[in-house]
C-alpha positions in Angstrom: -11.6 17.8 -2.0 -10.1 14.4 -2.8 -12.0 12.1 -5.2 -11.3 8.7 -6.8 -10.5 10.5 -10.1 -7.5 12.1 -8.3 -5.8 8.7 -7.7 -3.0 8.3 -10.2 -2.2 4.7 -9.3 -2.6 2.1 -6.6 -0.3 -0.7 -5.6 -2.4 -3.6 -4.2 -1.4 -6.7 -2.2 -2.2 -8.7 -5.4 0.3 -6.5 -7.3 2.9 -7.1 -4.5 2.4 -10.9 -4.7 2.6 -10.8 -8.5 5.8 -8.7 -8.3 7.3 -11.0 -5.6 7.6 -8.1 -3.2 5.4 -10.3 -1.0 5.9 -14.1 -1.0 2.8 -16.1 -0.5 3.2 -18.9 2.1 0.6 -21.0 0.2 -1.0 -24.1 1.6 1.8 -24.6 4.1 0.3 -21.8 6.3 -3.1 -23.4 6.2 -1.5 -26.8 7.1 0.2 -25.0 10.1 -3.3 -23.8 11.2 -3.5 -20.3 9.9 -7.0 -19.4 8.7 -6.1 -16.2 6.8 -3.8 -15.8 3.8 -0.2 -15.1 4.9 2.7 -13.6 3.0 6.3 -12.6 3.9 8.0 -9.5 2.6 10.8 -10.2 0.2 13.3 -9.1 2.9 11.9 -11.4 5.6 11.8 -14.3 3.1 15.5 -13.7 2.0 16.6 -13.5 5.6 14.7 -16.4 7.2 13.4 -18.7 4.5 15.5 -18.6 1.2 18.0 -21.4 0.9 19.9 -22.9 -2.0 22.1 -25.9 -2.5 25.0 -23.5 -2.6 24.0 -22.2 0.9 24.1 -25.7 2.2 27.5 -26.4 0.6 28.9 -23.1 2.0 27.5 -23.5 5.5 27.6 -27.3 5.9 23.9 -27.2 7.0 21.4 -29.4 5.3 18.2 -27.3 5.1 15.5 -26.4 2.6 13.1 -23.6 2.1 10.1 -25.7 3.2 11.6 -26.5 6.5 12.8 -23.0 7.1 9.3 -21.6 6.2 7.8 -24.2 8.6 10.0 -22.8 11.4 8.8 -19.2 10.7 5.2 -20.4 10.7 5.6 -22.3 13.9 7.2 -19.3 15.7 4.5 -17.0 14.3 1.9 -19.2 15.8 3.6 -19.1 19.1 3.9 -15.3 18.8 0.1 -15.0 18.2 -0.6 -17.1 21.2 1.5 -14.8 23.4 -0.3 -11.7 22.1 -3.4 -10.5 23.9 -6.9 -10.8 22.3 -7.7 -8.2 19.7 -4.1 -7.4 18.9 -3.3 -7.0 15.2 0.5 -7.0 15.5 2.9 -9.3 17.2 6.6 -10.0 17.2 8.4 -13.3 17.4 11.9 -14.6 17.2 13.2 -17.1 14.7 16.6 -18.9 15.1 18.1 -19.5 11.6 21.3 -20.1 9.9 22.2 -17.0 7.9 22.9 -17.6 4.2 26.3 -16.0 4.5 27.3 -17.9 7.6 30.7 -19.6 7.8 30.8 -23.4 7.7 29.1 -25.0 10.7 28.0 -21.6 12.2 25.5 -21.7 15.0 22.0 -20.3 14.4 21.4 -16.6 15.1 18.1 -15.0 16.2 16.0 -12.7 14.0 12.9 -11.0 15.2 10.0 -10.8 12.8 6.7 -8.8 12.9 3.4 -10.4 12.0 0.6 -7.9 11.2 -3.0 -8.9 10.6 -4.7 -6.3 8.4 -7.2 -5.8 5.6 -6.4 -7.1 2.2 -7.3 -5.5 -1.1 -11.0 -6.0 -0.5 -11.0 -5.6 3.3 -10.6 -9.3 4.0 -8.2 -10.3 6.8 -4.7 -11.1 5.7 -1.4 -11.5 7.5 2.0 -10.1 6.6 5.3 -11.1 8.2 8.1 -8.6 7.9 11.5 -7.6 9.4 11.4 -4.9 12.1 11.5 -1.5 10.5 9.6 -2.5 7.3 6.3 -0.9 6.7 
């Protein structure tokens, strides 16, 4: 029989946020109309949000992380609207300039998954991830 004393360790959402395995979208998600806390996996963040001055110099595109995050949040909102009531998972596309793009490359599409699930205390939270991430 399994008891709590058999648990060796647990890795919570709070741990993932502290370790930056999950990146909190902060007040920008609330400003975009989301009522539950939202985070992106590190992989989704690096692929669709992360941007440095060097990335701008290399690609010739003037962007910043706030604008790129806003694009993800906007498309997530559209994805939720397209999903039927009671669904806890949706997918949505984001067109973004990849960080390793050549100068003046066109945007490419990346599909993301948004999952609504229980947080550390059963409260509703949202996580955005790349396809294939768990």
